[in-house]
KENUKE-266873 format. One record per residue: residue number from 0; residue in one letter; y, x, z of N, C-alpha, C in turn. Coordinates in steps of 0.2 Angstrom, whole numbers. Each point is the difference from the previous one (the first is absolute). Example, Ala and Ser with C-alpha at 12.3 -4.5 7.8 and 13.67 -1.06 7.14 Angstrom:
2
<atom 0,'A',<-28,66,39>,<6,-4,0>,<6,4,0>>
<atom 1,'S',<5,-2,-4>,<6,4,1>,<5,-4,3>>
This chain:
310
<atom 0,'M',<-6,3,1>,<8,-3,-2>,<7,4,-1>>
<atom 1,'I',<3,-1,-3>,<5,6,0>,<5,-6,3>>
<atom 2,'A',<3,-5,0>,<3,-5,2>,<0,-8,0>>
<atom 3,'I',<3,-1,1>,<0,-9,2>,<5,-4,0>>
<atom 4,'G',<1,-3,-5>,<5,-5,-3>,<-1,-6,4>>
<atom 5,'H',<7,-4,1>,<0,-6,4>,<4,-6,-4>>
<atom 6,'R',<-1,-4,0>,<3,-7,-5>,<6,-3,8>>
<atom 7,'V',<7,4,-1>,<4,-2,4>,<3,-6,-2>>
<atom 8,'V',<3,-6,3>,<2,-6,-5>,<7,0,1>>
<atom 9,'H',<4,5,3>,<9,-2,2>,<2,8,-1>>
<atom 10,'G',<1,-1,-7>,<5,9,-2>,<5,-2,5>>
<atom 11,'G',<4,-6,0>,<8,1,0>,<4,2,-6>>
<atom 12,'L',<5,2,0>,<8,4,-3>,<-4,4,-3>>
<atom 13,'D',<-1,4,7>,<-3,10,-4>,<-5,1,-2>>
<atom 14,'F',<-6,-3,1>,<-6,1,-2>,<-2,-3,-5>>
<atom 15,'V',<1,2,-9>,<-1,-2,-6>,<-7,4,-3>>
<atom 16,'T',<-3,5,3>,<-2,5,-3>,<-10,0,7>>
<atom 17,'P',<-4,3,-2>,<-4,2,4>,<4,6,5>>
<atom 18,'R',<-3,4,6>,<2,1,3>,<-6,3,4>>
<atom 19,'L',<-1,7,1>,<-1,3,7>,<2,0,8>>
<atom 20,'V',<-5,-3,2>,<3,-3,6>,<1,4,6>>
<atom 21,'D',<4,1,3>,<5,5,4>,<0,-6,8>>
<atom 22,'A',<2,4,7>,<4,-4,5>,<4,-5,-3>>
<atom 23,'D',<5,3,-5>,<7,-2,2>,<-1,-6,-6>>
<atom 24,'L',<-5,0,-4>,<1,-5,-6>,<-7,-5,5>>
<atom 25,'L',<-3,2,4>,<-3,-7,3>,<5,-3,3>>
<atom 26,'D',<6,4,4>,<4,-4,4>,<5,-5,-3>>
<atom 27,'R',<-1,3,-5>,<5,-3,-5>,<-1,-8,-2>>
<atom 28,'L',<-10,1,-1>,<-1,-8,-2>,<-2,-4,5>>
<atom 29,'E',<1,3,6>,<-4,-3,6>,<7,-5,2>>
<atom 30,'T',<8,3,-5>,<4,-6,1>,<0,-8,-4>>
<atom 31,'L',<-5,3,-7>,<-1,-6,-3>,<-6,-6,1>>
<atom 32,'C',<-3,4,8>,<-5,-5,1>,<3,-9,0>>
<atom 33,'P',<5,-1,3>,<1,-5,0>,<1,-5,-6>>
<atom 34,'L',<0,1,-6>,<4,-2,-5>,<-8,-1,-5>>
<atom 35,'A',<-8,4,3>,<-7,-1,0>,<-3,0,4>>
<atom 36,'P',<2,-6,3>,<-7,0,10>,<-8,0,-2>>
<atom 37,'L',<1,-4,-5>,<-9,1,-2>,<-4,5,-3>>
<atom 38,'H',<4,5,-3>,<-3,7,-2>,<4,5,2>>
<atom 39,'Q',<5,2,-1>,<3,6,2>,<-3,6,5>>
<atom 40,'P',<1,-6,7>,<-2,3,5>,<-7,4,2>>
<atom 41,'H',<-5,-5,-4>,<-8,3,-2>,<2,5,-6>>
<atom 42,'N',<4,0,-3>,<-1,8,-6>,<2,4,4>>
<atom 43,'L',<5,1,5>,<4,5,4>,<-6,2,6>>
<atom 44,'A',<-2,-5,1>,<-9,0,4>,<-6,7,0>>
<atom 45,'A',<1,-4,-6>,<-6,4,-3>,<3,9,-1>>
<atom 46,'I',<5,1,-3>,<4,5,-1>,<-1,5,5>>
<atom 47,'R',<3,-3,7>,<1,4,4>,<-6,2,4>>
<atom 48,'A',<-6,-6,0>,<-8,1,2>,<-2,8,-2>>
<atom 49,'I',<1,-2,-9>,<-3,5,-1>,<4,9,0>>
<atom 50,'A',<9,-1,2>,<1,5,1>,<-3,4,7>>
<atom 51,'K',<-1,-4,3>,<-2,2,6>,<-9,3,0>>
<atom 52,'L',<-1,-2,-3>,<-9,4,-2>,<3,5,-4>>
<atom 53,'K',<0,1,-7>,<3,2,-5>,<7,4,1>>
<atom 54,'P',<4,2,3>,<5,1,0>,<2,6,-7>>
<atom 55,'D',<-5,3,-3>,<2,4,-5>,<-2,-3,-7>>
<atom 56,'L',<-2,-5,1>,<-4,-7,-8>,<7,-2,-1>>
<atom 57,'P',<4,2,-8>,<4,-3,-3>,<-1,-7,-2>>
<atom 58,'Q',<5,-5,2>,<1,-6,1>,<6,-2,-2>>
<atom 59,'V',<-1,-4,-7>,<4,-3,-5>,<1,-5,1>>
<atom 60,'A',<6,-5,0>,<3,-6,1>,<2,-4,-7>>
<atom 61,'C',<-4,-4,-2>,<1,-5,-7>,<3,-6,2>>
<atom 62,'F',<5,-2,-2>,<4,-6,0>,<0,-3,-3>>
<atom 63,'D',<-1,-8,3>,<0,-5,-5>,<7,-2,-5>>
<atom 64,'T',<6,4,4>,<5,-4,-2>,<3,4,-5>>
<atom 65,'A',<-3,5,0>,<0,6,-6>,<2,-2,-7>>
<atom 66,'F',<-6,-4,-1>,<0,-3,-9>,<6,-3,-2>>
<atom 67,'H',<5,-5,6>,<5,-3,-3>,<5,2,2>>
<atom 68,'H',<2,6,1>,<7,3,2>,<4,1,-4>>
<atom 69,'D',<-1,0,-5>,<5,0,-7>,<1,-5,-2>>
<atom 70,'K',<-3,-6,1>,<3,-7,-4>,<6,2,1>>
<atom 71,'P',<4,-8,-5>,<4,0,-1>,<6,-3,8>>
<atom 72,'D',<4,4,1>,<3,-4,3>,<1,-6,3>>
<atom 73,'V',<-1,-6,-2>,<1,-5,-3>,<-6,-4,5>>
<atom 74,'A',<-3,3,-2>,<-9,-1,4>,<0,2,7>>
<atom 75,'S',<6,4,2>,<-2,4,6>,<3,-4,7>>
<atom 76,'R',<6,-3,-4>,<7,-3,4>,<-3,-5,1>>
<atom 77,'L',<2,-4,10>,<0,-3,2>,<8,-3,-1>>
<atom 78,'A',<1,-8,1>,<5,-2,0>,<6,-1,5>>
<atom 79,'I',<-1,8,5>,<4,-1,5>,<4,4,1>>
<atom 80,'P',<6,0,3>,<4,7,3>,<-3,5,-4>>
<atom 81,'R',<5,5,-4>,<-1,5,-1>,<-1,5,3>>
<atom 82,'K',<2,1,7>,<-2,4,6>,<-8,4,0>>
<atom 83,'F',<-4,-8,1>,<-5,1,2>,<-4,2,-7>>
<atom 84,'H',<0,-4,-4>,<-3,7,-8>,<0,5,2>>
<atom 85,'D',<8,2,1>,<-1,9,0>,<-4,5,5>>
<atom 86,'Q',<0,-6,8>,<-5,1,3>,<-6,-1,-2>>
<atom 87,'G',<-3,0,-3>,<-5,-1,-3>,<-5,-7,2>>
<atom 88,'I',<4,-4,0>,<-3,-8,-1>,<1,-2,-7>>
<atom 89,'R',<-9,-2,-3>,<3,0,-8>,<-9,-1,0>>
<atom 90,'R',<-1,-3,-5>,<-5,-2,-4>,<-2,6,-1>>
<atom 91,'Y',<-7,3,1>,<-6,7,-1>,<-4,-2,-4>>
<atom 92,'G',<-5,-5,2>,<-5,-1,-5>,<-6,3,3>>
<atom 93,'F',<-7,-1,-1>,<-5,3,4>,<-6,-1,-4>>
<atom 94,'H',<-7,2,2>,<-5,-1,-5>,<-1,9,-6>>
<atom 95,'G',<5,1,0>,<2,6,-6>,<-6,5,0>>
<atom 96,'L',<-4,2,5>,<-6,3,-2>,<-4,-4,-6>>
<atom 97,'S',<-2,-6,4>,<-2,-5,-6>,<1,1,-4>>
<atom 98,'Y',<10,-2,-4>,<1,-3,-4>,<0,8,-7>>
<atom 99,'E',<2,7,6>,<-2,4,-5>,<-5,4,-4>>
<atom 100,'Y',<-6,-3,5>,<-6,1,-3>,<-3,-5,-7>>
<atom 101,'V',<4,-5,2>,<-2,-5,-5>,<5,1,-4>>
<atom 102,'A',<6,1,0>,<3,5,-7>,<-4,5,-4>>
<atom 103,'M',<-2,5,5>,<-4,5,-4>,<-6,-2,-3>>
<atom 104,'R',<-4,-4,1>,<-7,-4,-1>,<3,-3,-9>>
<atom 105,'L',<5,-6,2>,<2,-3,-5>,<3,5,-7>>
<atom 106,'A',<1,4,2>,<3,5,-4>,<-7,5,-4>>
<atom 107,'E',<-4,-1,2>,<-6,5,-2>,<-4,-5,-6>>
<atom 108,'I',<1,-7,5>,<-4,-7,-5>,<3,-2,-4>>
<atom 109,'D',<7,-1,-1>,<3,-4,-4>,<9,1,0>>
<atom 110,'P',<-2,5,-4>,<9,6,1>,<6,-5,-4>>
<atom 111,'A',<-3,-4,-4>,<7,-5,-3>,<2,-6,4>>
<atom 112,'L',<-5,-2,5>,<0,-6,4>,<8,5,7>>
<atom 113,'A',<-6,7,0>,<3,3,9>,<7,1,-2>>
<atom 114,'A',<5,1,-7>,<4,0,-2>,<4,-4,-2>>
<atom 115,'G',<-4,-9,3>,<5,-3,0>,<2,-4,6>>
<atom 116,'R',<1,-8,0>,<2,-1,7>,<-5,-5,3>>
<atom 117,'V',<-3,3,5>,<-6,-2,3>,<3,-4,9>>
<atom 118,'V',<-4,-4,0>,<0,-3,8>,<-6,4,3>>
<atom 119,'A',<0,5,7>,<-8,1,0>,<2,-5,8>>
<atom 120,'A',<-5,0,1>,<-3,-9,6>,<-4,6,3>>
<atom 121,'H',<0,4,8>,<-4,1,4>,<0,-5,7>>
<atom 122,'L',<-6,-3,-1>,<-2,-5,4>,<-4,1,3>>
<atom 123,'G',<-1,1,7>,<-5,1,5>,<3,-4,7>>
<atom 124,'N',<0,2,4>,<3,-1,6>,<4,-1,2>>
<atom 125,'G',<2,6,-2>,<10,2,-3>,<0,-3,-9>>
<atom 126,'A',<5,0,1>,<0,-5,-8>,<9,2,-3>>
<atom 127,'S',<-1,2,-6>,<7,2,-5>,<-1,-1,-4>>
<atom 128,'L',<6,0,-5>,<0,0,-7>,<4,5,-1>>
<atom 129,'C',<1,5,-5>,<3,5,-7>,<1,1,-4>>
<atom 130,'A',<6,-1,-2>,<3,-1,-8>,<1,7,0>>
<atom 131,'M',<-5,2,-5>,<1,7,-4>,<1,1,-6>>
<atom 132,'R',<6,4,-2>,<2,2,-8>,<-4,7,-1>>
<atom 133,'D',<-3,1,-4>,<-3,7,-4>,<-2,1,8>>
<atom 134,'C',<-5,-2,3>,<-4,2,8>,<7,0,5>>
<atom 135,'R',<6,-1,-2>,<3,1,7>,<4,-8,4>>
<atom 136,'S',<0,4,6>,<3,-6,4>,<9,-3,-2>>
<atom 137,'V',<-1,-6,-3>,<6,-3,-1>,<2,-6,6>>
<atom 138,'D',<-5,-3,3>,<-1,-5,4>,<-5,-1,3>>
<atom 139,'T',<0,-3,7>,<-5,-1,5>,<2,-6,5>>
<atom 140,'T',<-6,-2,1>,<1,-8,4>,<0,2,10>>
<atom 141,'M',<-1,6,1>,<3,2,7>,<2,4,1>>
<atom 142,'G',<6,0,6>,<7,3,0>,<1,4,5>>
<atom 143,'F',<6,-1,4>,<-2,5,7>,<-5,2,3>>
<atom 144,'T',<-4,-7,1>,<-9,2,3>,<-2,-2,-3>>
<atom 145,'A',<-9,1,3>,<-6,-4,-5>,<0,-4,3>>
<atom 146,'L',<4,-6,2>,<-1,-7,3>,<4,-4,-4>>
<atom 147,'D',<4,1,-6>,<2,-3,-6>,<-5,-1,-6>>
<atom 148,'G',<3,-4,-4>,<-3,-3,-6>,<-5,-3,1>>
<atom 149,'L',<-6,-1,-3>,<-6,-3,-4>,<-5,-4,8>>
<atom 150,'V',<-2,-6,2>,<-3,0,6>,<-6,4,-1>>
<atom 151,'M',<-2,1,7>,<-4,5,2>,<-5,-1,2>>
<atom 152,'G',<-5,4,3>,<-5,-3,6>,<3,-2,6>>
<atom 153,'T',<2,2,4>,<4,-2,5>,<10,1,-1>>
<atom 154,'R',<2,1,-6>,<6,1,-1>,<1,-5,-2>>
<atom 155,'C',<8,0,2>,<2,-7,-3>,<2,1,-7>>
<atom 156,'G',<3,5,-1>,<4,2,-9>,<8,-2,4>>
<atom 157,'T',<2,-3,-7>,<9,0,-2>,<-1,-7,7>>
<atom 158,'I',<6,-2,3>,<-1,-4,3>,<10,2,4>>
<atom 159,'D',<3,-8,-1>,<6,-2,0>,<4,4,7>>
<atom 160,'P',<2,7,2>,<5,1,3>,<0,-7,6>>
<atom 161,'G',<4,-5,-3>,<2,-3,4>,<-8,-5,7>>
<atom 162,'V',<-4,0,-3>,<-5,0,5>,<-4,4,5>>
<atom 163,'I',<1,8,-3>,<0,1,6>,<7,1,5>>
<atom 164,'L',<6,-1,-2>,<3,-1,5>,<-1,-6,5>>
<atom 165,'H',<-1,-6,-3>,<-1,-5,4>,<-8,0,4>>
<atom 166,'F',<-5,4,-2>,<-3,2,5>,<1,2,7>>
<atom 167,'Q',<6,3,-2>,<4,4,6>,<3,-4,3>>
<atom 168,'L',<6,-2,-5>,<8,-4,5>,<-5,-7,2>>
<atom 169,'R',<-4,-1,-4>,<-1,-10,3>,<-6,1,3>>
<atom 170,'M',<-5,3,-2>,<-6,0,4>,<-2,4,6>>
<atom 171,'G',<6,6,0>,<-1,4,7>,<-5,6,0>>
<atom 172,'M',<-3,1,-6>,<-5,4,-1>,<3,8,-1>>
<atom 173,'S',<-2,4,2>,<2,8,0>,<0,2,-8>>
<atom 174,'A',<3,7,3>,<-1,2,-8>,<-6,5,0>>
<atom 175,'A',<-5,0,5>,<-6,6,0>,<-4,-9,-2>>
<atom 176,'D',<1,-3,3>,<-7,-10,-1>,<3,-1,-8>>
<atom 177,'V',<6,3,-3>,<-1,-2,-8>,<-3,4,-6>>
<atom 178,'E',<3,7,5>,<-5,5,-4>,<-9,0,0>>
<atom 179,'D',<-1,1,4>,<-5,-4,1>,<-2,-6,-4>>
<atom 180,'M',<1,-4,1>,<-3,-7,-6>,<1,2,-8>>
<atom 181,'L',<6,3,0>,<0,1,-7>,<-4,6,-5>>
<atom 182,'Y',<0,3,6>,<-6,7,-3>,<-9,-2,0>>
<atom 183,'R',<0,-3,9>,<-7,-3,-1>,<-2,-7,1>>
<atom 184,'Q',<6,-3,-1>,<-4,-10,2>,<0,-1,-7>>
<atom 185,'S',<3,2,-7>,<4,-4,-4>,<-5,0,-7>>
<atom 186,'G',<2,0,-6>,<-3,0,-6>,<-6,-4,2>>
<atom 187,'L',<-5,2,-5>,<-8,-3,0>,<0,-3,6>>
<atom 188,'L',<-3,2,5>,<0,1,10>,<4,-7,-1>>
<atom 189,'G',<8,2,-1>,<4,-7,5>,<-1,-7,-5>>
<atom 190,'V',<0,1,-4>,<-2,-5,-4>,<-4,-4,-1>>
<atom 191,'S',<-7,4,0>,<-5,-3,1>,<-3,-1,6>>
<atom 192,'G',<1,4,4>,<-1,-2,7>,<-8,2,0>>
<atom 193,'L',<-2,4,-4>,<-8,1,0>,<-1,7,1>>
<atom 194,'S',<3,5,-7>,<-2,7,0>,<7,1,-6>>
<atom 195,'S',<0,8,3>,<3,4,-5>,<-3,2,-7>>
<atom 196,'D',<-8,0,-1>,<-4,2,-6>,<-1,-6,-4>>
<atom 197,'M',<3,2,-8>,<-2,-5,-4>,<-6,-3,-2>>
<atom 198,'R',<-5,5,4>,<-6,-2,-2>,<-2,-6,3>>
<atom 199,'A',<3,1,6>,<-3,-4,5>,<3,-8,-2>>
<atom 200,'L',<6,4,0>,<5,-10,-4>,<-4,-2,-6>>
<atom 201,'A',<-2,4,-4>,<-2,-3,-6>,<-9,-4,2>>
<atom 202,'A',<-2,4,4>,<-7,-3,3>,<1,-8,3>>
<atom 203,'S',<10,-2,4>,<-1,-7,3>,<1,-5,-4>>
<atom 204,'D',<-2,-4,3>,<2,-7,-2>,<8,-4,4>>
<atom 205,'A',<0,5,2>,<5,-4,5>,<6,0,-5>>
<atom 206,'P',<7,-4,0>,<2,-3,-6>,<8,9,3>>
<atom 207,'E',<1,2,8>,<5,3,1>,<-2,7,-3>>
<atom 208,'A',<-8,2,-3>,<-1,5,-2>,<2,-1,-9>>
<atom 209,'E',<-2,-7,-1>,<5,1,-8>,<5,0,-1>>
<atom 210,'E',<5,-2,5>,<7,0,3>,<3,6,-2>>
<atom 211,'A',<-3,9,4>,<-1,5,0>,<-2,4,-5>>
<atom 212,'M',<-1,-2,-5>,<-2,4,-6>,<4,-4,-6>>
<atom 213,'A',<0,-5,0>,<6,-3,-5>,<6,3,3>>
<atom 214,'L',<4,1,5>,<4,3,1>,<-1,6,1>>
<atom 215,'F',<-4,4,-3>,<-1,8,-1>,<0,1,-6>>
<atom 216,'A',<-4,-5,-4>,<4,1,-9>,<4,-4,0>>
<atom 217,'W',<5,-3,2>,<5,-3,-2>,<8,7,0>>
<atom 218,'R',<-4,3,6>,<7,5,1>,<-2,5,-3>>
<atom 219,'A',<-6,1,-2>,<1,7,-6>,<1,-3,-5>>
<atom 220,'A',<-3,-5,-4>,<4,-2,-5>,<5,-1,0>>
<atom 221,'R',<4,-2,3>,<8,0,2>,<4,7,-1>>
<atom 222,'E',<-4,4,4>,<5,7,-1>,<-4,5,-6>>
<atom 223,'T',<-6,-1,-2>,<-1,4,-6>,<7,-5,-5>>
<atom 224,'A',<2,-3,-3>,<4,-4,-3>,<10,3,0>>
<atom 225,'A',<0,2,7>,<6,1,1>,<-1,9,1>>
<atom 226,'L',<-6,0,1>,<1,9,-3>,<1,-1,-8>>
<atom 227,'A',<-4,-4,-4>,<0,2,-7>,<10,-1,-1>>
<atom 228,'S',<5,-4,5>,<4,0,-2>,<5,6,0>>
<atom 229,'S',<-4,3,5>,<3,7,0>,<0,7,-3>>
<atom 230,'M',<-6,-2,-5>,<-2,5,-5>,<2,-1,-8>>
<atom 231,'G',<3,-7,0>,<2,-6,-5>,<-7,-3,-4>>
<atom 232,'G',<-5,3,1>,<-6,-3,-3>,<-7,0,4>>
<atom 233,'L',<-6,-2,-4>,<-5,3,5>,<-4,1,-5>>
<atom 234,'D',<-4,6,-1>,<-5,2,-6>,<-9,0,3>>
<atom 235,'G',<0,2,9>,<-3,0,4>,<0,-2,7>>
<atom 236,'I',<-9,-3,2>,<-1,-1,6>,<-5,7,3>>
<atom 237,'V',<0,4,5>,<-7,2,2>,<2,-3,7>>
<atom 238,'F',<-9,-1,1>,<-1,-3,6>,<-3,6,4>>
<atom 239,'T',<-2,2,7>,<-1,4,3>,<-1,-2,8>>
<atom 240,'A',<-3,4,2>,<-2,1,8>,<-5,-6,1>>
<atom 241,'G',<-2,-3,5>,<-5,-2,4>,<0,-8,-1>>
<atom 242,'I',<5,-4,-1>,<0,-7,-3>,<1,2,-10>>
<atom 243,'G',<6,4,1>,<1,1,-11>,<-7,2,-1>>
<atom 244,'E',<-4,5,2>,<-8,2,-4>,<-5,-4,0>>
<atom 245,'N',<0,-4,5>,<-5,-5,2>,<-1,-7,-1>>
<atom 246,'D',<5,-4,1>,<3,-6,0>,<0,-4,-7>>
<atom 247,'A',<-5,0,-5>,<2,-5,-4>,<4,-4,0>>
<atom 248,'A',<-4,-3,6>,<6,-9,-2>,<6,0,3>>
<atom 249,'M',<1,5,5>,<9,1,2>,<3,3,-8>>
<atom 250,'R',<-3,7,-1>,<2,-1,-9>,<0,-6,-5>>
<atom 251,'Q',<-4,-1,1>,<4,-8,-4>,<3,-5,2>>
<atom 252,'R',<0,-1,7>,<8,-4,2>,<6,3,-2>>
<atom 253,'I',<1,6,1>,<6,3,1>,<2,1,-8>>
<atom 254,'C',<-6,1,-4>,<2,1,-8>,<1,-8,-4>>
<atom 255,'A',<-3,-7,2>,<-1,-5,-2>,<10,-3,1>>
<atom 256,'R',<3,4,6>,<5,-2,0>,<6,3,-5>>
<atom 257,'L',<-3,6,-4>,<4,4,-4>,<-2,1,-8>>
<atom 258,'A',<-2,-7,-1>,<-1,-2,-4>,<5,2,-7>>
<atom 259,'W',<4,-5,6>,<7,0,-6>,<5,7,-2>>
<atom 260,'L',<-4,4,4>,<2,7,0>,<-5,3,-8>>
<atom 261,'G',<-2,-4,-2>,<-7,3,-5>,<-6,5,4>>
<atom 262,'V',<-1,-2,6>,<-6,1,2>,<-5,-4,-1>>
<atom 263,'E',<-8,3,-2>,<-3,-4,-3>,<-8,4,3>>
<atom 264,'L',<-5,-2,6>,<-5,0,3>,<-3,1,-6>>
<atom 265,'D',<-7,4,3>,<-7,-1,-5>,<-3,0,4>>
<atom 266,'E',<-1,-7,2>,<-4,-3,5>,<-8,7,0>>
<atom 267,'Q',<-2,-1,-2>,<-7,6,0>,<2,7,0>>
<atom 268,'A',<4,2,-3>,<1,6,4>,<2,3,6>>
<atom 269,'N',<6,-6,2>,<3,0,7>,<-7,-2,6>>
<atom 270,'A',<-2,-5,-3>,<-7,-1,4>,<-5,5,5>>
<atom 271,'A',<1,7,-7>,<-7,3,0>,<6,5,4>>
<atom 272,'G',<5,2,1>,<6,4,1>,<-1,7,-4>>
<atom 273,'A',<-1,-2,-8>,<3,5,-5>,<6,4,0>>
<atom 274,'P',<1,5,-2>,<6,3,-1>,<5,-2,-1>>
<atom 275,'L',<1,-5,-6>,<4,-2,-4>,<-2,-8,0>>
<atom 276,'V',<2,-3,4>,<0,-8,2>,<4,-5,-4>>
<atom 277,'S',<3,3,-6>,<6,-5,-3>,<-4,-2,-5>>
<atom 278,'T',<0,-3,-6>,<-1,-2,-7>,<4,2,-2>>
<atom 279,'P',<-5,4,-8>,<2,2,-8>,<10,-4,1>>
<atom 280,'G',<1,-6,-1>,<5,-5,-1>,<5,2,5>>
<atom 281,'S',<1,3,8>,<2,0,5>,<8,2,-3>>
<atom 282,'H',<4,-2,1>,<8,5,0>,<0,4,5>>
<atom 283,'V',<-4,-2,4>,<1,7,8>,<-7,2,1>>
<atom 284,'A',<-1,6,-1>,<-7,2,2>,<-2,1,7>>
<atom 285,'V',<-5,-3,3>,<-1,2,5>,<-6,3,3>>
<atom 286,'R',<0,6,5>,<-4,5,0>,<-2,-2,7>>
<atom 287,'V',<-9,4,4>,<1,2,5>,<-1,7,1>>
<atom 288,'I',<3,2,6>,<-1,8,1>,<-3,1,7>>
<atom 289,'P',<-4,2,0>,<-3,4,7>,<7,4,2>>
<atom 290,'T',<2,0,6>,<4,5,4>,<-3,5,2>>
<atom 291,'D',<2,5,4>,<-1,6,2>,<6,4,4>>
<atom 292,'E',<1,-3,3>,<6,5,5>,<-2,5,0>>
<atom 293,'E',<-6,-1,5>,<-5,9,3>,<2,5,-6>>
<atom 294,'R',<-2,-2,-4>,<1,3,-8>,<6,6,-1>>
<atom 295,'M',<4,-9,1>,<8,3,-2>,<3,5,6>>
<atom 296,'I',<-2,-1,7>,<1,4,6>,<-2,7,0>>
<atom 297,'A',<-7,2,-2>,<-3,6,-5>,<2,3,-3>>
<atom 298,'L',<4,-3,-7>,<4,3,-4>,<5,3,3>>
<atom 299,'H',<4,-6,3>,<8,4,3>,<-3,7,7>>
<atom 300,'T',<-5,0,0>,<-1,4,9>,<-1,7,-5>>
<atom 301,'L',<-4,-1,-5>,<-1,6,-4>,<3,5,-4>>
<atom 302,'H',<7,-8,-1>,<6,5,-4>,<6,2,5>>
<atom 303,'V',<-2,-2,6>,<4,2,5>,<0,9,2>>
<atom 304,'L',<-8,1,3>,<-2,4,0>,<-1,4,-6>>
<atom 305,'G',<2,-1,-6>,<1,4,-6>,<-6,2,-3>>
<atom 306,'E',<-5,-5,3>,<-6,1,-4>,<-1,-3,-8>>
<atom 307,'N',<-4,2,-5>,<-4,-6,-4>,<-1,-3,-2>>
<atom 308,'P',<1,-7,2>,<-9,-7,1>,<-2,2,-8>>
<atom 309,'S',<-8,-2,1>,<-3,2,-5>,<-2,-6,-1>>
């Protein structure tokens, strides 16, 4: 073993490329834990544990926000006073290692599509979409935190800020209670009251399970169309991650809502989980590409060490 690479969810403003870990980097990343409470503390705990066991073993931090760091300014701004944007309160985007891998594979598999306007759909327990033009991020559904955007397993996704104010000012909930509810008790679990696992919901006859799945598909389709606007059109959709790669029924639900954009799914190919699941006549290509964040981390780690990946 020559080194260990780590996924670190939030790199903030300062960390937009993989970095060799040292004590100063760890301390600075610790300050970002409140922005990714489900992930960042565990990411850093693993790094510290390894440093204690193998202090001379190089460790490399790879940031999930980095892929989105150079998207257009308009896609990063929040409509709040400018001083807060300058302090780093802006839309970052996440799942960057997954999107980077998908972009790399798409360029190998279908270079013409990779050069066009593509929405990549990372759909798992955590879920987001990324608008990519020529394999670069131009917009994404997650924002300042990984709580934003699509409906997720236990996370609410985009919510009217007034609802949060109502919880605190009118219902007397503490900030900690609201945070716990929105991160850990909402999403598919909150809507269904049954499970955060899409497979369990699909197997259930409960109407609440159907409501949760319908909401997931509606939001994913709605945001796909919004991202098409950010790119001035849509040439392709790539599904990835646990739900995106394995749930043919959910791919069908989402694509059915996008038929007006020229999306036409091949039912047999989709059911079989083929790499290309759109029909020959579809105006929008629809592909399934299994993600491999670990490989992306390994490649970055070797690059930081000056090794030549084979």
